[in-house]
VEXNU-86348 format. One record per residue (C-alpha): residue in three letters; x, y, z. Coordinates in Angstrom, 3 decimals. Layout:
<pagus>
Ala; X; Y; Z
...
</pagus>
This chain:
<pagus>
Met; 0.000; 0.000; 0.000
Pro; 1.951; 3.071; -1.196
Ala; 1.742; 6.110; 1.054
Asp; 3.634; 9.352; 1.631
Leu; 2.787; 9.554; 5.341
Ala; 2.484; 7.139; 8.238
Val; 0.635; 8.336; 11.338
Leu; 1.515; 6.283; 14.412
Gly; -1.299; 6.527; 16.912
Leu; -4.857; 6.936; 15.632
Gly; -6.412; 8.798; 18.534
Arg; -7.595; 12.329; 19.086
Thr; -4.368; 13.770; 17.587
Gly; -3.465; 11.219; 14.950
Leu; -6.771; 10.782; 13.128
Pro; -7.383; 14.541; 12.598
Leu; -3.830; 14.857; 11.256
Ala; -4.435; 11.921; 8.920
Gln; -7.716; 13.549; 7.860
Ala; -6.048; 16.862; 6.959
Ala; -3.242; 15.160; 5.055
Thr; -5.622; 12.845; 3.187
Ala; -7.831; 15.794; 2.195
Ala; -4.718; 17.522; 0.796
Gly; -4.059; 14.591; -1.515
Ile; -1.326; 12.952; 0.543
Gly; -1.314; 9.170; 0.670
Val; -1.717; 8.232; 4.334
Ile; -1.428; 4.977; 6.227
Gly; -2.355; 4.850; 9.911
Tyr; -0.354; 2.482; 12.091
Glu; -2.431; 0.902; 14.847
Pro; -0.723; -2.043; 16.593
Asp; -4.048; -3.521; 17.720
Pro; -5.432; -5.479; 14.729
Ala; -9.010; -5.241; 16.031
Ala; -8.767; -1.464; 16.378
Ala; -7.289; -1.158; 12.886
Ala; -10.102; -3.302; 11.479
Asp; -12.702; -1.132; 13.223
Ile; -11.272; 2.016; 11.667
Asn; -11.178; 0.429; 8.202
Ala; -14.826; -0.551; 8.704
Gly; -15.722; 3.081; 9.432
Arg; -16.079; 2.755; 13.197
Val; -14.644; 5.887; 14.753
Pro; -12.597; 5.768; 18.000
Pro; -14.261; 7.919; 20.691
Gly; -13.254; 11.572; 20.839
Thr; -11.601; 11.703; 17.410
Leu; -13.674; 12.399; 14.277
Ala; -17.215; 12.340; 13.048
Ala; -18.154; 9.090; 11.307
Ala; -18.759; 10.975; 8.046
Asp; -15.207; 12.368; 8.146
Leu; -13.732; 8.888; 8.520
Arg; -15.857; 7.578; 5.669
Arg; -14.538; 10.367; 3.410
Met; -10.964; 9.522; 4.395
Leu; -11.488; 5.858; 3.577
Ala; -13.023; 6.787; 0.228
Leu; -9.884; 8.811; -0.559
Gly; -7.625; 5.848; 0.160
Phe; -6.733; 6.137; 3.828
Arg; -6.231; 2.819; 5.602
Ala; -5.218; 1.653; 9.048
Ser; -2.792; -1.226; 9.435
Ala; -1.417; -3.292; 12.294
Asp; 1.557; -4.383; 10.175
Pro; 4.679; -2.391; 11.135
Gly; 6.140; -3.255; 7.752
Val; 4.117; -0.442; 6.191
Leu; 6.316; 2.036; 8.090
Gly; 9.222; 1.252; 5.784
Arg; 7.416; 2.552; 2.710
Val; 6.769; 6.182; 3.654
Arg; 8.706; 9.424; 3.383
Thr; 7.268; 10.971; 6.550
Ala; 6.258; 9.403; 9.859
Val; 4.449; 11.335; 12.589
Ile; 4.195; 9.866; 16.090
Cys; 0.907; 10.837; 17.745
Ala; 0.918; 8.212; 20.495
Pro; -0.955; 9.120; 23.701
Thr; 1.028; 10.180; 26.777
Pro; -1.438; 10.031; 29.674
Leu; -0.548; 11.065; 33.200
Gly; 0.418; 8.214; 35.484
Glu; -0.421; 7.898; 39.145
Asp; 2.581; 10.093; 39.984
Arg; 1.256; 12.709; 37.504
Ala; 4.261; 12.129; 35.248
Leu; 3.694; 11.555; 31.548
Asp; 3.571; 7.889; 30.568
Leu; 5.753; 7.416; 27.479
Thr; 4.918; 3.722; 27.016
Ala; 2.981; 4.227; 23.779
Val; 5.616; 6.592; 22.371
Thr; 8.294; 3.989; 23.142
Ala; 6.355; 1.241; 21.380
Ala; 5.714; 3.428; 18.324
Ala; 9.368; 4.484; 18.138
Arg; 10.624; 0.912; 18.308
Ala; 8.210; -0.213; 15.609
Leu; 9.348; 2.661; 13.414
Ala; 13.060; 2.178; 14.113
Ala; 12.924; -1.414; 12.866
His; 11.738; -0.206; 9.451
Leu; 13.216; 3.294; 9.249
Arg; 14.747; 4.175; 5.899
Pro; 17.331; 6.863; 5.111
His; 15.951; 10.320; 4.254
Thr; 12.710; 9.734; 6.153
Thr; 11.293; 12.688; 8.099
Val; 10.143; 11.729; 11.605
Val; 8.054; 14.128; 13.699
Leu; 6.836; 13.692; 17.266
Glu; 3.495; 15.363; 18.072
Ser; 2.691; 13.681; 21.395
Ala; 2.583; 15.879; 24.496
Val; 6.007; 15.529; 26.143
Tyr; 8.438; 17.423; 28.344
Pro; 11.262; 19.529; 26.881
Gly; 14.167; 17.278; 25.998
Thr; 12.140; 14.184; 25.129
Thr; 12.670; 14.279; 21.354
Glu; 16.455; 14.421; 21.575
Gly; 17.041; 12.673; 24.892
Tyr; 14.453; 9.886; 24.730
Leu; 13.069; 9.420; 21.217
Arg; 16.283; 9.942; 19.284
Pro; 18.207; 7.044; 20.920
Leu; 15.282; 4.722; 20.216
Leu; 15.203; 5.667; 16.526
Glu; 18.985; 5.393; 16.183
Ala; 19.104; 1.870; 17.635
Asp; 19.656; 0.247; 14.230
Gly; 22.479; 2.529; 13.121
Leu; 20.835; 5.445; 11.342
Arg; 21.633; 8.877; 12.786
Ala; 19.197; 11.781; 13.156
Gly; 20.344; 14.853; 11.257
Arg; 22.605; 12.763; 9.036
Asp; 20.557; 9.809; 7.778
Phe; 17.024; 10.915; 8.636
His; 15.271; 14.093; 9.778
Leu; 13.857; 14.392; 13.292
Ala; 11.653; 17.184; 14.667
Tyr; 9.013; 18.014; 17.241
Ser; 5.727; 19.801; 16.540
Pro; 3.153; 20.341; 19.290
Ser; -0.406; 19.422; 18.432
Arg; -2.677; 22.456; 18.707
Leu; -5.979; 20.794; 17.971
Asp; -9.038; 22.237; 19.699
Pro; -11.818; 19.623; 19.359
Gly; -15.118; 21.135; 18.328
Asn; -13.649; 24.509; 17.356
Arg; -15.469; 25.622; 14.215
Asp; -13.144; 28.552; 13.483
Phe; -9.697; 27.019; 13.842
Gln; -8.711; 23.650; 12.443
Leu; -5.336; 22.198; 11.550
Ala; -5.096; 24.088; 8.246
Asn; -5.459; 27.621; 9.639
Thr; -3.698; 27.111; 12.975
Pro; 0.009; 28.069; 12.764
Lys; 2.237; 24.989; 13.017
Val; 5.268; 25.215; 15.313
Ile; 8.246; 23.048; 14.285
Gly; 11.621; 22.519; 15.896
Gly; 14.122; 20.159; 14.287
Cys; 17.309; 18.620; 15.632
Thr; 19.145; 20.469; 12.835
Pro; 18.109; 23.314; 10.520
Ala; 17.720; 20.740; 7.743
Cys; 15.424; 18.691; 9.983
Thr; 13.281; 21.763; 10.608
Glu; 13.024; 22.519; 6.907
Ala; 12.130; 18.930; 6.027
Ala; 9.291; 18.930; 8.564
Ala; 8.209; 22.400; 7.415
Ala; 8.037; 21.191; 3.819
Phe; 5.764; 18.356; 4.880
Tyr; 3.359; 20.414; 7.015
Gly; 3.377; 23.198; 4.438
Arg; 1.411; 20.911; 2.114
Phe; -1.743; 21.369; 4.223
Thr; -1.008; 24.081; 6.806
Glu; -1.185; 27.778; 5.988
Arg; 1.602; 29.034; 8.265
Ile; 4.774; 27.452; 9.636
Val; 6.503; 28.854; 12.728
Arg; 10.107; 27.691; 13.116
Ala; 11.388; 27.190; 16.654
Arg; 15.095; 27.214; 17.450
Gly; 15.028; 23.499; 18.110
Pro; 12.951; 20.608; 19.438
Arg; 13.286; 21.687; 23.089
Glu; 11.815; 25.089; 22.317
Ala; 8.969; 23.477; 20.362
Glu; 8.326; 21.058; 23.241
Ala; 8.298; 23.961; 25.691
Val; 5.625; 25.638; 23.541
Asn; 3.347; 22.707; 24.339
Leu; 4.211; 23.004; 28.044
Leu; 3.511; 26.755; 28.078
Glu; 0.250; 26.611; 26.134
Thr; -1.198; 23.740; 28.151
Asn; -0.321; 25.208; 31.528
Tyr; -1.442; 28.693; 30.491
Arg; -4.974; 27.334; 30.158
His; -4.916; 25.531; 33.501
Val; -3.422; 28.425; 35.473
Asn; -5.910; 30.954; 34.126
Ile; -8.905; 28.680; 34.644
Ala; -7.678; 28.145; 38.213
Phe; -7.648; 31.900; 38.782
Ala; -11.171; 32.172; 37.358
Asn; -12.270; 29.352; 39.680
Glu; -10.764; 31.100; 42.693
Met; -12.546; 34.292; 41.678
Ala; -15.822; 32.334; 41.456
Val; -15.549; 31.224; 45.088
Phe; -14.371; 34.660; 46.220
Cys; -17.151; 36.542; 44.420
His; -19.859; 34.161; 45.640
Asp; -18.797; 34.724; 49.244
Leu; -18.948; 38.495; 48.669
Gly; -22.292; 38.358; 46.895
Val; -20.717; 39.603; 43.661
Asp; -21.905; 38.406; 40.235
Leu; -18.658; 37.093; 38.732
Trp; -20.208; 36.593; 35.310
Asp; -21.067; 40.293; 35.158
Val; -17.511; 41.063; 36.280
Ile; -16.115; 38.979; 33.408
Arg; -18.551; 40.570; 30.927
Cys; -17.306; 44.001; 31.870
Ala; -13.616; 43.060; 32.133
Glu; -13.441; 41.508; 28.687
Thr; -14.339; 44.844; 27.101
Lys; -10.764; 45.967; 27.886
Pro; -9.040; 45.925; 24.475
Phe; -5.572; 45.124; 25.853
Gly; -3.891; 43.212; 28.658
Phe; -6.823; 40.916; 29.462
Gln; -8.138; 37.618; 28.124
Ala; -11.331; 36.235; 29.588
Phe; -11.279; 32.797; 31.186
Arg; -14.394; 31.387; 32.796
Pro; -14.836; 29.176; 35.838
Gly; -16.476; 25.789; 35.771
Pro; -16.966; 22.546; 37.707
Gly; -13.413; 21.428; 36.915
Val; -10.927; 21.247; 34.072
Gly; -11.566; 18.372; 31.694
Gly; -10.035; 17.279; 28.450
Pro; -6.952; 15.308; 27.499
Ala; -4.490; 18.214; 27.878
Ala; -3.662; 17.820; 31.553
Ala; -1.488; 20.323; 33.390
Leu; 2.141; 19.251; 33.022
Asp; 4.231; 19.363; 36.181
Pro; 5.331; 16.206; 38.010
Asn; 7.183; 18.579; 40.387
Ala; 10.078; 18.878; 37.930
Val; 10.960; 18.537; 34.259
Pro; 13.065; 15.451; 33.430
Leu; 16.388; 15.459; 31.610
Phe; 16.973; 12.132; 29.885
Thr; 20.559; 11.054; 30.339
Ala; 20.780; 7.605; 28.771
Val; 19.163; 5.359; 26.219
Pro; 15.751; 4.144; 27.485
Pro; 14.529; 2.016; 29.061
His; 17.704; 1.453; 31.103
Gly; 18.620; 5.122; 31.423
Arg; 16.923; 7.147; 34.124
Ala; 15.633; 10.685; 33.898
Arg; 17.500; 13.269; 35.947
Met; 15.267; 15.975; 37.411
Leu; 16.048; 19.659; 37.060
Gly; 14.680; 20.488; 40.498
His; 12.693; 23.513; 39.356
Pro; 9.015; 22.717; 39.955
Leu; 6.447; 24.939; 38.273
Arg; 4.829; 26.278; 41.421
Met; 2.059; 28.146; 39.601
Val; 1.036; 24.910; 37.915
Glu; 1.043; 23.033; 41.225
Leu; -1.264; 25.658; 42.717
Ala; -3.510; 25.577; 39.642
Gln; -3.842; 21.805; 39.990
Glu; -4.841; 22.198; 43.633
Val; -7.456; 24.849; 42.869
Asn; -8.963; 23.075; 39.874
Ser; -9.075; 19.709; 41.624
Arg; -11.182; 21.274; 44.407
Met; -13.923; 22.492; 42.061
Pro; -16.003; 19.270; 41.866
Arg; -16.154; 19.223; 45.670
Tyr; -17.124; 22.913; 45.708
Val; -19.907; 22.314; 43.182
Val; -21.379; 19.577; 45.395
Gln; -21.169; 21.886; 48.413
Arg; -23.012; 24.591; 46.479
Ala; -25.653; 22.066; 45.421
Ala; -26.186; 20.965; 49.024
Ala; -26.378; 24.578; 50.235
Leu; -28.901; 25.527; 47.529
Leu; -31.144; 22.611; 48.454
Asn; -30.817; 23.493; 52.126
Glu; -31.852; 27.088; 51.431
His; -35.117; 25.707; 50.049
Gly; -35.754; 23.348; 52.957
Lys; -34.424; 20.197; 51.282
Ser; -31.609; 17.802; 52.084
Leu; -29.127; 16.480; 49.554
Arg; -29.649; 13.003; 50.993
Gly; -32.573; 11.518; 49.111
Ala; -32.815; 14.480; 46.722
Arg; -33.412; 13.811; 43.034
Val; -30.549; 15.459; 41.135
Leu; -30.446; 15.818; 37.351
Leu; -27.021; 16.398; 35.783
Leu; -27.045; 18.194; 32.439
Gly; -24.025; 17.532; 30.223
Val; -21.419; 15.010; 31.374
Thr; -18.795; 15.537; 28.628
Tyr; -15.658; 17.593; 29.172
Lys; -16.508; 20.112; 26.435
Ala; -19.673; 21.511; 24.913
Asp; -21.066; 19.781; 21.818
Leu; -18.575; 16.898; 21.946
Gly; -19.033; 13.317; 23.060
Ser; -15.678; 12.867; 24.803
Gln; -15.769; 12.385; 28.580
Glu; -11.988; 12.371; 29.008
Gly; -11.124; 14.201; 32.209
Ser; -14.697; 15.419; 32.680
Pro; -15.437; 16.579; 36.250
Ala; -18.930; 15.072; 35.956
Gly; -17.633; 11.695; 37.123
Glu; -16.273; 13.002; 40.410
Ile; -19.322; 15.207; 40.983
Gly; -21.641; 12.270; 40.346
Thr; -19.606; 10.074; 42.679
Arg; -19.761; 12.605; 45.509
Leu; -23.496; 13.149; 45.042
Ile; -24.216; 9.422; 45.196
Glu; -21.991; 8.970; 48.251
Leu; -23.963; 11.739; 49.991
Gly; -27.234; 9.954; 49.259
Ala; -28.566; 11.799; 46.212
Gln; -30.675; 9.986; 43.621
Leu; -28.925; 10.686; 40.346
Cys; -30.049; 10.847; 36.745
Tyr; -28.450; 12.588; 33.771
His; -29.071; 13.969; 30.333
Asp; -26.532; 14.449; 27.561
Pro; -27.341; 14.332; 23.842
Tyr; -23.843; 12.979; 23.133
Val; -23.695; 10.270; 25.805
Pro; -26.250; 7.450; 25.449
Gln; -24.916; 5.573; 28.503
Trp; -23.068; 6.814; 31.584
Arg; -21.694; 5.029; 34.630
Val; -20.628; 6.271; 38.067
Leu; -18.947; 4.002; 40.641
Asp; -19.179; 1.315; 37.981
Arg; -22.972; 1.499; 38.069
Pro; -25.237; 2.763; 35.268
Val; -26.872; 6.132; 35.913
Pro; -30.452; 6.461; 34.597
Arg; -30.689; 8.632; 31.507
Ala; -33.577; 11.093; 31.295
Asp; -35.676; 10.430; 28.202
Ser; -37.708; 13.613; 28.476
Leu; -35.513; 16.536; 29.512
Trp; -38.412; 18.806; 30.411
Glu; -40.153; 16.218; 32.578
Ala; -36.914; 15.243; 34.286
Ala; -36.104; 18.878; 35.116
Ala; -39.586; 19.420; 36.515
Glu; -39.389; 16.294; 38.684
Ala; -35.823; 16.783; 39.969
Asp; -35.273; 18.597; 43.246
Leu; -32.149; 20.083; 41.685
Thr; -30.953; 20.391; 38.103
Leu; -27.190; 20.862; 37.835
Leu; -25.813; 22.240; 34.553
Leu; -22.283; 20.894; 34.095
Gln; -21.897; 21.392; 30.352
His; -23.685; 23.875; 28.116
His; -24.522; 22.004; 24.915
Arg; -26.083; 24.127; 22.179
Thr; -29.188; 21.960; 22.157
Tyr; -30.135; 23.029; 25.690
Asp; -32.815; 25.691; 25.952
Leu; -31.613; 27.053; 29.259
Gln; -34.188; 29.800; 29.504
Gly; -36.959; 27.226; 29.196
Leu; -35.184; 24.836; 31.562
Ala; -34.841; 27.593; 34.155
Val; -38.631; 27.909; 34.117
Lys; -39.284; 24.170; 34.268
Ala; -36.674; 23.229; 36.891
Gln; -37.511; 23.406; 40.583
Leu; -33.937; 24.535; 41.273
Leu; -31.192; 25.114; 38.710
Leu; -27.507; 25.513; 39.547
Asp; -25.554; 26.760; 36.514
Thr; -21.807; 26.057; 36.712
Arg; -21.132; 27.608; 33.282
Gly; -22.748; 31.016; 33.569
Ala; -24.913; 30.208; 30.553
Thr; -28.338; 31.137; 31.946
Pro; -29.632; 34.719; 31.919
Ala; -28.856; 36.727; 35.056
Gly; -31.416; 35.977; 37.761
Ala; -32.819; 32.907; 35.996
Ala; -30.822; 30.411; 38.055
Ala; -28.222; 30.140; 40.788
Arg; -24.808; 30.461; 39.166
Leu; -21.377; 29.260; 40.237
</pagus>
């Protein structure tokens, strides 16, 4: 199967990249080591949180295929590693999938191939961790093949910015590596931004991810502060965002969901030897702002439950035995992904405190808490009218919040989406 590009890792980063390249006329093969998962993709079954089914069908019609055979990696000019790097129990990035992808690629790597890492990693990973893996069979980065890092900047569900019109940052191990990667991405991306090297490009990912978490944490702290003062934070934000300089509005919520977790396992690692035998030396410079942001954001689900209990109490009801309807259990509006969604922790706490839970989400046909199914409301209006408390966790476009505010006995809005005075707001 001839192809110009191999995408290693067909998840939320890899499939959209494959989609953009396929649409630009590039022959793309997706490497998925699980044969069943590869077969599902080739049959048009979309992995959760990646693409719409119609998008995958169009890709397949244009020639895209997934394969579990690592041999296909030896027949491409460009290989992009998009393997997931989830946080482990110690909140350090787990590079297991990146390691497996790199080893599969190294066994079939040809001279003059361009290899790009897009997975979320710490500065130094491309040169200190990935490079030794790829050079295991004798080829050398910068001499025999090109190696670069490019942070993924995908924003799922964003209708204004997709891969094509979002500037692409690239940092290569050598200037030639940078230019080779730039030539590839320039085939379907409007603007290329060249970093000094892979460490700078990796640090872009670190900065952008933590920027979001730190600012949301500040907005969450302001939400608690303003509520205690009797100040309408949402009106404060509305007024503040009229400032044409020096301010960007961030809004509070029940927690910070999504796959882009704050990156700070107390220090950034420096890889000093070939993995897996080499150990990572720590710089000893923890990102204190990120640590504080994690603390603040992790407290928000608990705070939401406390607000729910207080609101019920104000109306002569107890949380124990109360019927609570959760609206929207995904991590982002108008998407089906539940990755990192605070709804799970909120639902768990509500059940542990004795609440009777049900939920509604147009994108989630089934939902479980504490490994038990939660009843799904068939009729949203009837469920809101019957519930002692309706708790808006995610503002999907399909929700008529003004009508729900009228129907619901009590409505707690954690997103500031209801009109002022129509509901209790975070």
